[in-house]
Structure formats: C-alpha cells, structure tokens
N, C-alpha and C positions, 0 to 999 in steps of 0.2 A: 352471386354478387352479395358482398358484405362490406360493412365499415370496419375499417382498422380503427381500434380504440387506442389512444395515446396511454400507454401503461405507465405505472409508477416509476420515475425516472431519478428518485432520490427521496431520502427521508424527509417528510414535512413539506415537500415540493408539489405545490397544487397548479401551477401554471408555468409556462416557458415561452420564450420569444421564438417564432418561427424564423430563423436566420436565413435559409436557403433550401429551396425545393432542388432536389438532384434529378428529378424526372418531370415529365409534363403529362397532361391528360391525354390518354390514348397510348402512353408509351406501354411495351410490355417488358415487365421486369422478372427477374429471377428470384428465388428464395434467398433470402440474406443479403440481397443486392441493398446498398444504402439508398434511402428514399428521400430524406430530409435530414438537415442539421437543425437542432434547437438548443437555445441557450437557456440554462436555468440561472439561477442566482449563485450556482457553484461551479458550472463547468459547461463546455459545449459537448452535445451528446448526439451521436449519429443514429438515426432510426432505421432499422433494416425490414425489408419485407418480410412478411411470415410466410408466405409461399409463393409460387410462381403464378402470375396473372396479368391482368391489363388493368391500367388505372383508368378509371372513369371520371373522377372527380377529385378535385384537391379543396378541401373545405377552407383553408386560410391562405391569404396572400402573405408574400414575404414581409416581415415586420410585424405581423398580428401576433396577438398573444393566444396561444393555444390552451386549453384546459385538460389536465390529466382527467382520464376516464370520459373523455368526450371524443367523437369521431374525427380523426385526423385526415384521413383520405378514404375513398371508395374504390374497392379492388374486386374484378371479376376473375374467379379461377379460371385459369387457362384451359384445363382440362374440361370443364363444363363448356366454355364457349367453342372449343375445338369440335366438342360433341355435338352441339347444336348446328355448327357450320357444316359438319359432314351430312347431318340430316337435311338441312336446307338445300344442299347442292345434289341431291339425290338424282334429278333429272340427267345429270351429266355423268354417263357411266364411264367414260374414260378417266375421269378424275376420280371418281368414287371409291373404284377398287383399290388402286394403289395405296390411298391413304390408311385404311385400316390395316393392310399388311406392313406399312412403314410403321405404324404405331405399335404393332404387336412386338416386333423385335426389339426396340428399345425398351417397351414395357417389361417384357421378360427378363431381359438383362438388368432393369433396374430392380425387379422384384426378387430376383436371385441375390444381387447384390445386398438388398435390405435384409435377407434372410441371413446372410454370411455375416454382415457387419453390425456390430454392437456400438452404440453411443453411450460414452461415458459421461453421466450427469453429475455436474459440478455439485458436490454435497454441502452441508451447512458448515461452514468454516469458522464461525464464530458466533455469538449470540447477538442477534439484531442485524447482522451483516446480511446484504441482499445482493451486493455485486462487489467486483473485485477487478483489479486492473492486471492484464497478462503482462508480465515483466520479461520474461524470457521462456522459449521453447527450449527444451533440452533435446528434443528429437524432431525429425522433419516426416512429412509424409513419405511413406514407403519404407520407414525404418523398423527393424525389428525390436520389439521390446520384451523384457523380462519381467515377470510378476515383482511387484514393489520397486521397480527402477523409476527414479524420478523423471518425470515427463515434462512438467513445466512449473515456474515459479510464478505466483500470482501474490499481489500485494493488496491487503485490506487495509482499512482506515487505523488498523492496530498493529499489524506485523506482517512480514513476508511468511508465505505458507508455501511449502513444496507438496505438489501434487504427484502421487505416485500411480503406477500402473495397477488395475486391479488383478490382472492376468496376463500370462505372456501371449504374444501375437504380433501383428503388424498393423502400424498405423496407416489409416487409409485417408484420414481427413482432418485438418486441425480448423475449427470453426472460427476462430478469432486470430487476428494478427497480433503482434507485440504492440503494447500500449493501449489495445482496445479494453473495452470495460466487457467483462464477462458475467452473466447473471447466475446466481446460484437456482439450482434445480433445472437450469438449461443444459443442453450438449455442450461438452467442452472440447472433445476430440472423438473420432470414430476409429475403431481398430477391428481387425478380424482375428478371433482367438486362435491361438496356435492350433488347438485340438480339432477345430472346425475347419481350419483353412488347408492343412497339410493334405487330407486323403484326395480331394477333388480339385481345388481352384490351384494349388502350387504348380501343376503340371498343365493345366488346360487353359488357365485365365490370364496369365501375366501379360502377354503382349495384347490380346483383344482389349482388356481393361484400360491398359495405356492408350490404345487407339481411341477407345470410346470417349475417354476423358478428354483427349486434345480435340477430338472431332466436336464434342458437345460444347466445349470452352470456347473455341474460336468463333462460332456463330452468335454466341451470347455477347462476346466481348465486340463483335462488328455490329450487331442489332442494338445493344444499349451503348451509349456513348463510351469511348474509351477512358476509363476513369483510372487517374493515378493513384495508386496506394498511398494514403497519409492518415494519420490520426487527427482526430478533432482538434487537438490543441494545435498541431502543425498547421492545419488549415486556416485556424484563427490567426496565428502569426503571419501567413502569407497575406490574408486579408487586411491585416493591421497595416502591413507594408505595402499595399497596393501593388502585390506582384502577382504573377501567374505561374499556378503551380506545374504547368507544362514546361515553363522555362527552366525549371530547377532539375539538375541532374540528382536523381536518388542513389544513395548507396546502400540502401537496405535491401532485404530479400525481394525479388520480384520487382525491382526498381523502386522499392518503397522509399519516399521521401521522409528523411529524417529531420528532426530540429536543427541538428547540426548542420546538414545540408542548407536549410534556409538560411542560417546565420552565416555560412560560408559564402553563399550566393550574395548576401547583402554586403559583405565585406569586399567581395571581388567585383562589385557592380560597376565602379568606373574603369576597371582595368581594360575591357575590350576596345574603349576608344582611345585609349592610350599605347596600344599595342603596335599602332602604325609608326610611331614616333620612336627614334634611336632610345636605347636602354637608359643611358645617363639622361637625356631630357626627360623621359618618362617619370625616372625617379626622382629628379629635382622637382618636376611639376606636382607630383603626387605628395612630396614633403611640404612644398609651399602651400598647397591647398589645405592639407592637415592642419598646418599652423594657423591658416587664416580662417578656417571654418569655426564658426560661433558655436557655443555650446548648445544654443538652442535648436541647431540643426542635426545633432547627435540623437539618434534614437535610444530609448531605453530598452533594456533587455526585459522581455516579459516571460514569466515562468509561472505556470498555474500551481497554485497551493492545493495539494490533495494527497491522499494517503495519510500516513502517520502525522505529518505536520498539519494537515487541514483537522484531524481529530485533536491534536495538542492545541490548535489555535481556538477551537471551540470550546475544549474544556477548560483551558486557562481563563478565557473571558467569562466563562459561566462562574468559576471558582472565585475570581477577583471581584467580581460585580455582586455575588450572592453571599459570600462569606466575609463577615467583618475579620480582618487579619491583625492579631497581637503579635508584635515582634519583639523578641528578647534575644540578647546576645551575651555570650559569656566567654573567659578565657581558660582554657584547661591544660594543666601541666601534663605532659605527655611523655616527660624524660624516663619515668620508671617504666612505662608501658613499652616505650620504645627498646629499652634494656632486656624487658622480659621476652618481647618478640624475638630479639636476636638470639636468646638462649634456647628458645623452642624451635626456632626456624630449621635448623639441621635435622631435628627429630622429625618435623613435619614432611621435610623434603624427602627424608628416607622413607617415608610412607606414601610419597607422591603427591603430597599436598603442598599448595603454595600459602603460605601464611602471611596475609597483610594484615594491617591495622583494622580493617572493615569487620572481620569476625568478632573482635574485641568489643567494638563499638555496639555492634548489633546485640551480642550476649548481655552486655551492661545494660542496653536498653531494655531487653525482654525482662530482665531482673527489675530495673525501676519501674517499669509498667505493672508489676504485680501489686506495687504499692500505691500507685496512682492509675487505676484503670481507666480513668475518663479519657487520658491519651490515646487509649486503644480502642475507642468506643466509635459509634457512628450515630447520626441524627436520622429520624424517619422523615419523609418529605414535607410533613406538616409542621415539623419542628416542634412536636408535642412529646416525643418520647427518645430516651438516650438508650440506645442497645450496645451494652458491654459484650466485646466480643470474647469468646473462649481461647482462641489462639493469638499470638503475636506474630503476624505474617509482615515481615519488614521488608518494605520495597526500596530498590536502590535505582536512581536515575542514572541512565547510561546514555551518552552520547554516541549513537550507533551509525551504520550506514544508512538506515532509512529514516533517522531522525531520532528524537529523543524518546526513549521507551523506559518503562518502569515496571521491570518484572520483580516479583517478591519472592522471598525465602519463607515457605510455610513453617510454622511452628518453631520458631528459634528458640523458645523457652525450653524445648526438649532435645535440641540437638547440642553436640559437643563443638568446641571450636573447631576441631578439623572438619567435623560434618558441615559447619557454616562456611568453612573456607573453600570446601568442594563445590557447595552450591554457588557461592560468589563466583568462582573460576567459570563454572558452567554456564551461568546466566549472562556473566559478562561477555564471553566469547558469542553465546548465541545472540544477544543484542547488537553487538558490533557488527555481526555478519548480517543482521536483519532476519534472524530466523527463530525468534521467541515463540514458543507454543502459546496458545489461548490460555492453557491451564496456568501457566507460569504468570501471566499478565493480570489474572483475576484473583479477588480476595485479598488484595493488600489492605492492612489496617494502620500503618504508619509507614514513613518515608525518610530515606537518609539521601542527601545530595552532596557529593565530594566535590563540590566546586574548587576546592583546594587543589585538586589535581591538575588544575589548568592555571593555578597562580592566584586566585582570589582569596580575599580575606574576611571582608564583610559582605552580606548580601541580605535580601528581603525575599526568602523563596515564598512561591505560590503553593497553597495546600493542594494536594492531590484528591479532590473530592471523590467519593463521600468520607475520606478520611478526615480528621480534625486536627492533625499536627504534622509538621515536618520540619526536619533540622537540616541546615547546609553546613558541611565542614570546611573551615578556611584552611589556608595552607599553614603548615608547621613552621615557626620561625624560631631561631636561636635568638633569645631576649635575655637581658640582665634582670635577675630578681634577687630579693635578699632573703638570706637563709635564717634559720633559727637563732644563729648567732649575730645576725645584723651584717653579715658579709655578701658582698655583690657576688652572685655566682651565675653561670650561664645555664639556661634552662631551656628546653624544648616547649614552646608554647603553641597551641592551636586555638583559633577562634572559631566559635561555632554560633549559629544564628537560628533561633527557632521561629516557626510562624504557628500561631495557635488560633483555633476557631473561638472568637472571643464570646460567641454565644452561649458556650458551655465551660470554656477554660479561661479563668481570670488570671492576672498576673502573678498572684501568690502561687496558685497551683502549679503554672509552668515554672516558676523559680524554684519551689521545693523539689519538683521532678528533676529539674536540671542538676540542682544541687546532689541529689541521690546519684543520677547518672555519672556526673562529674567524680563523686567520690570513689566510685567503682574503677574509672578509667585512671585517675591519678594515684589509687592504691590497688592495682589489678589484683593482688593476693587475697583481698577481702571477697572477691567474688565466689572464691571456693567455699565460703560459709554459707552461701545461699544457693548454690547450685544444687538442683533436685538430681 
C-alpha cells in the first residue's frame, strides 16, 4: 500500500484543480490507466496509474485544489494483495491449487516478454524541457523499424522534434496516444531488437503473443469502465458544450474522438430532429432558424494555447513588460542593391544557392555591429553588467507551420554571402515545416523580422530577449525621389523599424548604427572594403 504523490505537471505549477475522478475507491486499475483529470493554469492534464493495483482512498473531492508533491490517492499493489488473498484462503484446497498454476504461466510469459522487449526512453530534447506533445506516430504496434528510422514527431514549446529508432526491430507498444503529453526520461515506446527477436521468437511466439494481448485486454476493458479514447483538450471541449463523449463518433485510431469530431457533432446537433421532415422543409427550417438565431446563442470555438505559441506568448509578455523599448524608423534606398542582386543571381543559382536580399541585410548588419558592439550584447539578470558577444548570430523570424520561430545563423561576420544565403534557405525550410533543431534556435544575438514580405510598412517590433535590438523590414515601394540634379526619379524605398533596449541603447546610438548599416545597403560595393 502506498500513496501516489502528485508529480510536477508543469514549470512553476504548485497546485491544480481536481476536475474529475475517472475511478472510485475500491476499483482495480491497470498500469497507465487514467485515474484523474486535473486543471492547471495552463492545461487540462490526465494523471495515469503508476502500476496495476486497487484504489483504496481518494484524498480529494472533485473541485478541490490538489498540491504538487502531496498524496493524490492511495493504491494497493495488486500483486501483493493477490498474494495475501491466496494465503488467507489456504483452508480451501480446491481453489488454492489452481491459482498458483494460473499465475505461473502468465508470469513466465510476461517475464520472457520483458527480457525480449526494450523500452525507448525519451531523451533530453532541449534545455529545460520536461515534457512534450506526441504529434504524430510514424509507425504502429507490430511494425518493423530500421535503425535511425523516424518513429514519432513530438512538439516541445520551442520546435517540432523527430524521434528516430535507436536500432532495428519490431515495435510492440506505443505508450502514448497522439496529442498526449510524454515525459522526458520516461518510456515512449517498446520494441524487440531484431538481433534478439529472430532466433527464437519469430517462429514460436507470433500467434500466442497476439492471443495473450487480446485475452488480457478484454477483461481489463470489461472490469474498468469502457473508456473512450480522447485527449484532455477534447474532453474539456465536450464538458464545455455539455455533451456526452459516448454520443460522439470517433474518427481516430481505435475510435479515438478528435477535436474535429466534437465540432462536427455540435454542428450536426439539430439535424436528427429534422430528418423526419421532407428535405425541402428541413432545409427551409434550418435556414430560417439560422437567420433568427441571436449571436449570443452561438458558441465560441475554444482552442488551447500550447507548444510554440504558448512559449511565444510568455516570452513576448515578459519582453514587453520588462524591457523599455525605443522605436526608431528609417527609409533605405535599395535601388542599387536590387541591381547588384540581379547581377549576382545567375552565378549564385549556378552554384545551387538562392540569393535573396536577406544575406545582404545580414552581412551589412554584422559589419555595422563591429563599430557599435552594444547592439550585439546582452544584459545580466541584475542589469549590472553588459556582456559583449564575440559572434554576430543573426536571427530571422519565420512564420512557420508550428507558429513563429526565430532560428539564427551563427557567425555571420565570417560567412560569405553565398554561405549566408544557404543558411537562410535551410533555416527557412526547417522553420516552415516545424522541424528546426534546438541548436539553431539557441544563441541568437540580434534579430531581423521581414514583415514586408506580407505587405507591412511600419511596425513596432518586440525585442527577442535576452537580445537588446530587433529590426523589422517593411515592403519595398517604388517612390519618387530627387536626384543630385534636382530631378524627380523613381527609386526603390524600403522602410525599416528598429526597437532597442533603452536601458543601454540611446537614440543617438541606434541612429548612428542604423546610418552605418544603411550606408552599406545603399552602396553595397562599400562592403568589400570592410569584409574580413
């Protein structure tokens, strides 16, 4: 008998609301069976059983606040209780003998399975990350896998990560459903390595193993209430609309109810009552009721904020509320820069590189930083020291599949334009597919946001802390300007907007830095004089 201690369920979370018990006192539960749903200030979390046993006490009522690192429920190990029961019932010989024999066979089967099966433990996938969301399984139970084959995609609060197989073998168990949260340093899936599987088990075990799994699965399903698979977010959506999960047809694997199923069920709610009427009447009634329905009766669509979006929300609030932003805008004439790019483009394409304006902006920035190193610095936590960074690692904000990410190019000052162009292409593709590595996200020193690609002109960007400056590039416009002879000519003008940390960067510094950067971009040939 032991207490189940509520574990850490999120960074900085010390308590949570017990939303719903999924078991009752006296229930026999299986390992990893959901026991309770708790709500933190971030998400709804499902608490699973640590091992098979019988629930003897629930320490909280639904609606109570449970403390992290405090007992949540009391659990008796089923193996211990069954051993005590057999000793207590020894006066009845007819029942005492078959029980040990019945226990021996499954025990030996399980032991041999444990000897053959290996658990893949989810490794550290980023600094400070303790859990991640299982986005998509690339394999199913029973599938053969090769070494380094992608097995599952998981989403951290920073990026999408692809988990690969450590060796060749056969997958025997997936410990998490899609959209479930997986813990770092906990089993993710189980597999039988091929070198261990082929000699004995390939020939003798396939059918018995399948029979054993179905035989043991069905009593569990019958004994513990038939539980419809669905993620915590889906269950919360069902509760908010006062629906029954059993009334919703699941389209996911094993009948799993997905968010789309719930939304479809809500939309189709009134249809069964109208099916009895003729088609024309039903259509007319539906149209009229839709027109008459007041806006207050329409339900808002609820979507949890998590993953990269949650991380961005947290970091942007912190940056905007702790850093005094100084905004500075300027127009840059990029006419000559566009001409130079057109001249260099064919040669770059011949070498397999795609030359955009971004490599020029980055190279010019790295050169200007050498004269104004405070733009490439960081403050310590106490705001008592300025750390001037040795490399110019320029980040670029990319609106990707998983949300806004800011990968950075390391050591721009030492790269050629072609080298920068190749890195820009690689990181843009990775960010848009949601597969940026942790290494590419760490260590940025200054950031460029190309909002002009979407049509913006002016903006007030938020600094990507712990950096101290960010620039947003506006769209390029053909505008009239006066030339040296006073004649009106057409020029390509780009508006840029800087945000600087006003604790260490004043208006004069950012203006002088921007003028130097602007000079390199308006006369790009001058960069040749300063390239190392």
